N, C-alpha and C positions, 0 to 999 in steps of 0.2 A: 229068679234073682235079678234085681234091677241094677243098672249101671250106677257107679258112683256119681255124685252130683257134678264133679268137675268134668267128667267125660261128656255128660249131657250138655253142660254149658259150652264146652269147647267145640262140640259137634255142631252147635247152632250159631257159631260166630265165624266171621271171616278171619283168615290168617292175619290180615292187617290189624283188625281189632284186638286179636289175642296178643300180637306182638306189642301193641301199644299198652295193653293192660299188664304185660309182663315187664314193662319198662325198657324195651329194646329200642334203640335209636334207629329211626328210619332215614334212609338215604335214597331218594328217588324211588320210592316204593319197594325198596329192598332192605332186608334186615340181616343181621349176622346169622349164619347157619346155626340152627339149634343143635345139630350134631357135632358142633365145634370142630369142623374140619380144619386141617392145617393149610397154610399157604397164604399168599398175598390176597388181601381183600376177599375173603370167603363170603360170598353173598348169595342167598337163595334167589331163585327166579320163580315167580308165581304164575302158574298157567291159568288159574281161575281164582276167584275170591276165597275158595275153601281148600284148594290144593296148592302145594308148594314143592319145589325141587331145587336143590342146590346145584348151581352151575359148576362148582368145583368138584365136590365129592359124590354127586348124584343121589344123596340122601333125599327122600321124598315122602310125602304123606298128606294127611289132612290136618285139621285143627287139633285133633286128639293127639296125633303123632307129634305135632309141633310143640304142644305143651308137655308131653311125656318125655321128650328128649331132655 
């Protein structure tokens, strides 16, 4: 069984590109946490182009996780 097309697409793009395509506002290479964590200025921190981690709630993952949230 093959992956759905959106998973293949998300797996081959950087988090920055995906965030832009989803219409998320960038602020110094940071985007709102896709897990919608609570608190002041919840912004994820990117360790690489394809991995992300939220500094507030510790949610993390790759492009597929970013889109799936």
